[in-house]
C-alpha positions in Angstrom: 25.2 165.5 -121.2 27.0 162.1 -121.2 27.4 160.4 -124.5 25.7 156.8 -125.1 29.2 155.0 -124.7 29.7 156.7 -121.3 26.2 155.7 -120.0 26.8 152.1 -121.1 30.1 151.9 -119.1 28.5 153.4 -116.0 25.8 150.6 -116.2 28.3 147.9 -116.7 30.3 149.1 -113.7 27.4 149.2 -111.5 26.3 145.7 -112.7 29.8 144.5 -111.9 29.6 145.9 -108.3 26.2 144.3 -107.6 27.5 140.9 -108.9 30.5 141.0 -106.6 28.3 141.9 -103.7 26.0 138.8 -104.4 28.6 136.2 -105.3 31.2 135.6 -102.6 34.7 134.6 -103.4 35.5 130.8 -104.0 37.6 130.6 -100.9 34.8 131.8 -98.7 34.9 133.8 -95.3 38.2 135.4 -94.3 41.5 135.2 -96.0 43.5 132.1 -95.2 40.7 130.1 -93.7 40.3 126.5 -95.1 36.9 125.6 -93.5 34.0 127.9 -92.9 33.3 126.4 -89.5 36.8 126.9 -88.3 35.8 130.1 -86.4 33.4 128.4 -84.3 36.1 125.9 -82.9 38.5 128.7 -82.3 35.8 130.5 -80.2 35.1 127.5 -78.1 38.7 127.1 -77.4 39.3 130.5 -76.4 36.2 130.7 -74.2 37.4 127.6 -72.4 40.8 128.8 -71.8 39.7 132.4 -70.8 37.3 130.8 -68.3 39.8 128.6 -66.8 42.5 131.4 -66.7 40.1 133.7 -64.8 39.5 131.2 -62.2 43.4 130.4 -61.9 43.9 134.2 -61.5 41.4 134.4 -58.8 43.3 132.0 -56.3 46.7 133.2 -57.5 47.0 135.8 -55.0 46.9 133.2 -52.2 49.8 131.4 -53.1 52.8 131.2 -50.8 53.7 132.4 -47.3 52.9 135.9 -48.1 49.6 135.0 -50.0 46.4 136.7 -49.2 43.4 134.9 -47.6 40.0 134.8 -49.1 36.8 135.3 -47.3 34.0 133.1 -48.8 30.4 134.1 -48.0 28.0 131.4 -48.6 24.4 131.8 -49.5 23.2 130.7 -46.2 25.3 133.7 -44.6 28.1 131.6 -43.3 31.4 132.9 -43.8 34.9 131.1 -44.2 38.4 132.6 -44.2 40.9 130.4 -45.8 43.7 130.4 -48.2 43.6 126.6 -49.2 43.0 126.5 -52.9 40.7 123.4 -52.8 38.5 124.9 -50.1 38.1 128.2 -52.1 37.3 126.6 -55.4 35.0 124.1 -53.8 32.9 126.9 -52.3 32.7 129.2 -55.2 29.8 128.6 -57.7 31.3 127.9 -61.0 28.9 127.8 -64.1 31.4 127.5 -66.9 32.0 123.8 -67.7 35.7 124.3 -68.3 36.2 126.3 -65.2 34.5 123.4 -63.3 37.4 121.2 -64.6 39.9 123.3 -62.6 37.7 122.8 -59.5 37.8 119.1 -60.1 41.5 119.5 -60.8 42.1 121.0 -57.2 40.1 118.2 -55.6 42.3 115.7 -57.3 45.4 117.2 -56.0 43.8 117.3 -52.4 43.2 113.7 -52.6 46.5 112.6 -54.3 48.8 114.8 -52.3 46.9 116.9 -49.9 48.9 120.0 -50.5 49.8 122.2 -53.4 46.1 122.8 -54.3 46.7 126.4 -55.1 49.9 125.7 -57.1 48.3 123.1 -59.4 45.7 125.6 -60.5 48.1 128.4 -61.0 50.3 126.3 -63.1 47.3 124.9 -65.0 46.3 128.8 -65.8 49.8 129.6 -66.9 50.0 126.5 -69.2 46.7 127.5 -70.7 47.9 131.0 -71.3 50.9 129.7 -73.3 48.7 127.3 -75.2 46.5 130.2 -76.2 49.7 132.0 -77.6 50.7 128.9 -79.6 47.2 128.5 -81.0 47.1 132.2 -81.9 50.4 131.5 -83.9 48.6 128.6 -85.8 49.9 125.6 -84.0 47.6 122.5 -84.2 46.0 121.7 -80.7 46.7 118.1 -81.2 50.6 118.8 -81.6 50.4 121.2 -78.4 48.9 118.4 -76.5 51.2 115.7 -77.4 54.3 118.0 -76.8 52.9 119.0 -73.2 52.6 115.4 -72.4 56.3 114.7 -73.4 57.5 117.9 -71.6 55.5 116.6 -68.4 57.3 113.3 -68.5 60.8 115.0 -68.9 59.9 117.4 -66.0 59.1 114.5 -63.9 62.4 112.8 -64.6 64.1 116.2 -63.8 62.3 116.5 -60.4 63.3 112.9 -59.6 66.9 113.8 -60.1 66.6 116.9 -58.0 65.1 115.1 -55.1 67.0 114.0 -52.0 66.0 110.8 -50.1 65.0 111.2 -46.4 64.7 108.7 -43.6 61.0 108.4 -42.3 62.5 107.9 -38.7 64.2 111.4 -38.9 61.5 113.4 -37.0 63.1 116.7 -37.5 63.1 116.3 -41.2 59.4 115.7 -41.3 58.7 118.6 -39.0 60.6 120.8 -41.5 58.4 119.7 -44.3 55.3 120.2 -42.3 56.3 123.7 -41.2 56.8 124.7 -44.8 53.3 123.5 -45.4 51.8 125.5 -42.6 53.9 128.7 -43.3 51.4 129.7 -46.1 48.3 129.4 -43.8 46.5 131.8 -41.5 47.7 129.7 -38.5 51.4 129.9 -39.7 52.7 131.6 -36.3 51.5 128.5 -34.6 53.5 126.1 -36.8 56.0 125.2 -33.9 53.1 123.6 -32.2 51.1 122.3 -35.0 54.0 120.8 -37.1 55.1 118.4 -34.5 51.5 117.4 -33.8 51.0 116.6 -37.4 54.2 114.5 -37.5 53.4 112.6 -34.4 49.9 111.9 -35.4 50.7 110.4 -38.6 53.7 108.4 -37.3 51.4 106.9 -34.8 48.9 105.8 -37.3 51.5 103.9 -39.6 50.7 100.2 -39.8 54.1 98.4 -39.4 52.7 95.5 -41.6 51.9 98.0 -44.4 54.1 101.0 -43.9 53.2 102.7 -47.2 49.6 102.9 -46.4 48.5 105.8 -44.1 44.8 106.3 -43.5 44.1 109.7 -42.0 40.7 108.5 -40.9 42.5 106.9 -37.9 43.2 110.6 -36.7 40.4 112.0 -34.7 40.4 115.8 -34.6 38.0 117.4 -32.2 37.4 121.2 -32.3 36.6 123.3 -29.3 36.2 127.1 -29.1 37.1 129.3 -26.1 40.7 129.2 -26.1 43.8 129.9 -28.2 45.4 127.6 -30.6 48.4 127.1 -28.1 45.9 125.3 -25.8 45.7 122.5 -28.6 46.7 119.0 -27.3 47.4 115.7 -28.6 46.8 112.5 -26.6 49.5 109.9 -26.6 47.5 107.0 -25.4 43.8 107.5 -25.2 40.7 108.8 -26.7 38.7 112.0 -26.7 34.9 112.2 -27.4 33.1 115.2 -28.4 30.0 113.7 -26.2 29.8 114.8 -22.7 28.7 112.0 -20.1 25.2 111.7 -18.8 25.1 112.9 -15.2 21.6 114.2 -15.1 20.4 111.1 -13.1 23.2 111.1 -10.7 25.6 109.0 -12.6 29.4 108.9 -12.0 31.7 111.5 -13.7 34.9 109.5 -13.2 35.7 105.8 -13.3 39.0 104.2 -12.6 39.9 100.7 -13.9 37.1 101.0 -16.5 35.7 98.2 -18.5 34.1 100.0 -21.6 31.1 98.6 -23.5 30.1 99.9 -26.9 26.4 99.1 -27.6 24.4 99.4 -30.8 21.0 98.5 -29.2 18.4 100.8 -27.2 18.0 100.7 -23.6 14.2 102.0 -23.9 10.8 100.2 -24.1 10.3 98.5 -27.5 8.1 100.0 -30.2 5.6 98.3 -32.6 7.2 97.7 -36.1 4.2 99.7 -37.7 3.0 103.2 -36.5 0.1 102.3 -34.3 -1.8 103.8 -31.5 -2.8 101.9 -28.2 -5.7 103.0 -26.6 -5.6 102.0 -22.7 -8.8 103.1 -20.7 -8.2 101.3 -17.4 -5.5 102.4 -14.9 -4.8 98.8 -13.8 -3.6 98.2 -17.6 -1.7 101.4 -17.5 0.2 100.3 -14.2 0.8 97.0 -16.0 2.3 98.6 -19.0 4.6 100.9 -16.8 5.6 97.9 -14.8 6.4 95.7 -17.8 8.5 98.9 -19.2 10.5 99.1 -15.8 11.1 95.2 -15.7 12.3 95.2 -19.4 14.8 98.2 -18.9 16.0 96.6 -15.5 16.6 93.3 -17.2 18.8 94.9 -19.8 20.7 97.1 -17.2 21.3 93.8 -15.1 22.6 92.0 -17.9 25.0 94.8 -18.8 26.0 95.0 -15.2 26.6 91.2 -15.1 29.3 91.5 -18.0 31.4 93.7 -15.6 30.9 96.7 -17.8 31.2 100.0 -15.9 31.5 102.5 -18.8 28.9 102.4 -21.4 29.0 104.1 -24.9 25.4 104.1 -26.6 25.0 104.6 -30.2 22.6 107.2 -31.5 19.3 105.6 -32.7 17.0 107.1 -35.4 14.0 104.8 -34.8 13.5 105.4 -31.2 15.3 107.0 -28.1 18.5 105.0 -27.3 18.1 105.7 -23.6 15.2 107.2 -21.6 15.2 109.0 -18.3 14.2 105.8 -16.5 17.0 103.7 -18.0 19.6 106.6 -17.2 18.2 106.2 -13.5 18.9 102.7 -13.2 22.2 102.8 -15.1 23.2 105.5 -12.4 22.1 103.2 -9.6 24.4 100.4 -11.1 27.3 103.1 -11.1 27.8 102.8 -14.8 29.2 105.9 -16.6 27.1 106.6 -19.7 28.0 108.5 -22.9 25.2 108.6 -25.3 24.7 109.7 -28.9 27.7 108.1 -30.5 27.5 108.7 -34.3 27.5 105.7 -36.5 30.8 106.7 -38.3 32.6 107.0 -34.9 32.1 103.5 -34.1 34.8 102.0 -36.1 37.2 104.4 -34.7 36.2 103.9 -31.1 36.2 100.2 -31.2 39.8 100.2 -33.0 41.2 102.7 -30.2 39.6 101.0 -27.1 39.8 97.5 -28.5 36.3 96.7 -27.8 33.9 95.1 -30.0 30.5 96.8 -30.8 27.5 94.8 -29.2 24.3 94.6 -31.4 22.1 92.8 -28.7 22.1 92.7 -24.9 22.4 88.8 -24.9 25.8 89.0 -26.6 27.2 91.4 -23.9 30.1 89.3 -22.6 33.5 90.3 -20.8 35.5 89.5 -24.1 33.7 92.3 -25.9 34.7 95.0 -23.4 37.7 97.4 -23.7 39.9 98.4 -21.0 41.0 101.9 -19.8 42.6 103.0 -16.5 40.8 106.2 -16.2 37.5 107.6 -18.0 36.7 111.1 -16.8 34.7 114.1 -17.9 37.0 117.0 -18.8 35.8 120.7 -19.0 36.9 122.4 -22.3 36.0 126.2 -22.6 32.3 126.4 -22.1 31.6 122.7 -22.7 32.7 119.2 -21.7 34.3 116.3 -23.3 34.9 112.8 -22.2 38.5 111.5 -21.9 39.8 108.0 -21.9 43.5 107.5 -20.7 45.7 104.5 -20.0 44.2 102.3 -22.8 45.5 98.6 -23.0 47.3 97.5 -26.3 48.0 100.9 -27.9 46.1 101.0 -31.1 47.3 102.7 -34.3 44.9 105.7 -34.0 45.6 108.9 -32.5 43.6 112.0 -31.2 44.0 115.7 -31.1 42.1 118.5 -29.4 42.0 121.8 -31.3 41.4 125.0 -29.6 40.7 128.3 -31.0 39.1 131.8 -30.3 36.2 131.4 -32.8 34.7 129.1 -35.3 36.5 130.4 -38.4 39.9 130.0 -36.9 39.1 126.5 -35.7 38.2 125.3 -38.9 41.2 126.9 -40.8 43.4 125.4 -38.1 41.7 121.9 -38.9 42.4 122.3 -42.6 45.9 123.5 -42.2 46.7 120.6 -39.7 45.1 118.1 -42.3 47.4 119.6 -45.0 50.4 119.2 -43.0 49.5 115.7 -42.2 48.9 114.9 -46.0 52.6 116.4 -46.5 53.8 113.7 -44.0 51.7 111.0 -45.5 53.3 111.9 -48.9 56.9 111.6 -47.4 55.8 108.2 -45.8 54.7 106.8 -49.3 57.6 108.5 -51.3 60.4 109.5 -49.0 61.9 112.1 -51.1 62.3 115.8 -50.4 62.8 118.8 -52.8 63.7 122.4 -52.0 60.8 124.9 -51.8 60.7 128.5 -52.7 60.0 128.0 -56.5 63.4 126.4 -56.9 62.3 123.1 -58.5 59.9 125.1 -61.0 62.9 127.1 -62.1 65.4 124.3 -62.5 62.8 122.2 -64.5 62.1 125.3 -66.5 65.8 125.9 -67.2 66.5 122.2 -68.1 63.3 122.0 -70.3 64.3 125.1 -72.2 67.7 123.4 -72.9 66.0 120.2 -73.9 63.7 122.1 -76.2 66.6 123.4 -78.2 67.5 119.8 -79.1 64.0 119.1 -80.6 62.9 120.1 -84.1 59.8 121.7 -85.5 56.6 122.8 -83.6 57.4 120.3 -80.7 60.3 122.7 -79.8 58.1 125.7 -79.5 55.4 123.9 -77.5 58.3 122.5 -74.9 59.7 126.0 -74.7 56.1 127.2 -73.8 55.7 124.6 -71.2 59.2 125.5 -69.6 58.3 129.2 -69.7 54.8 128.7 -68.1 56.3 126.9 -65.1 58.1 130.3 -64.1 54.9 131.4 -62.8 55.3 129.9 -59.4 58.4 132.0 -58.4 56.8 134.8 -60.2 53.9 134.7 -58.2 55.7 134.2 -54.9 57.8 137.2 -55.5 54.6 139.2 -56.5 52.7 138.2 -53.5 55.6 139.1 -51.2 55.8 142.6 -52.6 59.3 142.0 -54.4 59.9 142.8 -58.0 59.1 139.7 -59.8 61.1 140.4 -63.0 64.4 141.1 -61.2 63.8 138.1 -58.8 63.1 135.6 -61.3 66.0 136.8 -63.7 68.4 136.7 -60.6 67.1 133.2 -59.6 67.5 131.8 -63.4 71.0 133.1 -63.0 71.7 131.4 -59.8 70.4 128.0 -61.2 72.4 128.5 -64.5 75.5 128.6 -62.3 74.7 125.3 -60.7 72.8 126.4 -57.3 70.0 124.1 -58.0 68.5 124.6 -54.4 68.3 128.3 -54.7 64.7 129.8 -54.2 62.8 132.9 -53.1 63.1 133.6 -49.3 60.0 135.9 -48.9 60.8 136.5 -45.3 64.3 138.0 -46.0 63.2 139.4 -49.5 66.2 137.7 -51.1 67.5 134.6 -52.9 68.8 131.8 -50.6 69.6 128.2 -50.5 66.1 126.7 -49.4 67.5 123.6 -48.0 69.7 125.6 -45.5 66.5 127.6 -44.6 64.6 124.3 -43.9 62.1 125.2 -46.6 61.4 121.7 -48.0 58.5 120.0 -49.8 57.7 116.4 -50.7 58.6 115.3 -54.2 55.2 113.7 -54.5 53.4 117.2 -54.2 55.3 118.7 -57.1 55.1 115.6 -59.2 51.3 115.4 -58.6 50.9 119.1 -59.4 52.7 118.8 -62.8 51.0 115.7 -64.2 47.5 116.6 -63.0 47.8 120.4 -64.4 49.3 118.9 -67.8 46.4 116.2 -68.0 43.8 119.2 -67.3 45.3 121.4 -70.0 45.5 118.5 -72.6 41.8 117.8 -71.8 40.7 121.4 -72.6 42.9 121.8 -75.5 41.1 118.7 -77.1 37.8 120.4 -76.7 36.6 122.0 -79.9 32.7 122.3 -79.6 30.3 122.5 -76.7 27.1 120.8 -77.4 24.2 121.8 -75.2 21.4 119.1 -74.5 18.0 120.2 -73.3 
């Protein structure tokens, strides 16, 4: 049996164990933590960065000419096939607030540059991955954020040095840029047709008084199925309307030397302001009402005819029918070519193109408000018809395209691709500088930033080095998507750039490294500049968030 002294020592050791279990150490929590609530901030940051990275990885596979396309199935059963980053992210239902910032980022790039919407999200994801590594090493988020801003400004300077100026009148150079933009799209095999179309449409809408401002709303794109993309055309001097002419009452299908009126009033019996019912119980009264209606419509048609108008475009009305069968009959008798249901947002474009003024009341219908065209005719397109105006006086700064395609998916993707190519040309008009494509600018910026980081001291040097390494994701992804060995390709590319071949990039078609300028793979400076600055801004904003406060 144990002695009394042994029993006492056993009691005391158990008491000490109990005390140590109850009383925590003075430092609190895990070893090396200063505040107890730090873990919460770290969790929030990691959660935000992981969510944004996941979204970035989802679109990464659709980068470059060999990138894959995404099939987006919407809730209503509609399907979209695209590899445009902005379209994919716009359709995806994102719940996480930090991931939503990446969706907004891609929209900003779409507005700012029009192209590079996938690249900007991929760069942002890569920068966030580097930030996570730096945070895990104990670097403070504010230091990372400030260093990222510095590195981005330095990257912008390097890009400016690399860029080569171009002449906006050099159509071939612009077509090369548009072709590069189209090379990564579903319709890339039709780039030889769509690239010149994009260039010509944008050059036509440049205002000589303000050449740096290009409004893409001055370009009308009409989509019609039942053909191939090769059947697409651009009208040099004229207008195409999606609406077909009204020929049911025997109206003309073709008018030469047309005087065009654009009206916003209705050619139908007036309605009362309030919803009311009129009960007529006498046939004579009925006849009187019908007679008054006929006289009312006839007087409007006579005034229109008197102005010399023989082509009438009628705006859609929501309050009552813009035209009735009776008014169409009278207009056909007067040999007036009628197109109805013109949308409200088409009015400005039509009046600009045809040099006619919209008329809000029949009494204001005068010859000076009319436009003039040599020929207006109905044109069959596939299974439907459109209205075509040619030989318009005073060529307006607007342009019109007719896109054809075998089905709705191809048509929509062709329109998105053409819009991206037009945005590239707009970037070059606003900032006429070109860069080589194929990941060349990213590798060069990465190399020069790496060298610059060595001249800095402290944490800043690490952060800038991280920024430089993150940019290599673009050539890495291009090689990966093309089925090449990314490690070998990027290492070899770095070697080329170190030897002074600054325009060398990845030629995914040949599966080798070549001078991108000689291969005619070029992109506007604006696209890369915008991608770097917007991605850095987004990363800095995500880094600064240390808590999510839900509000009920």
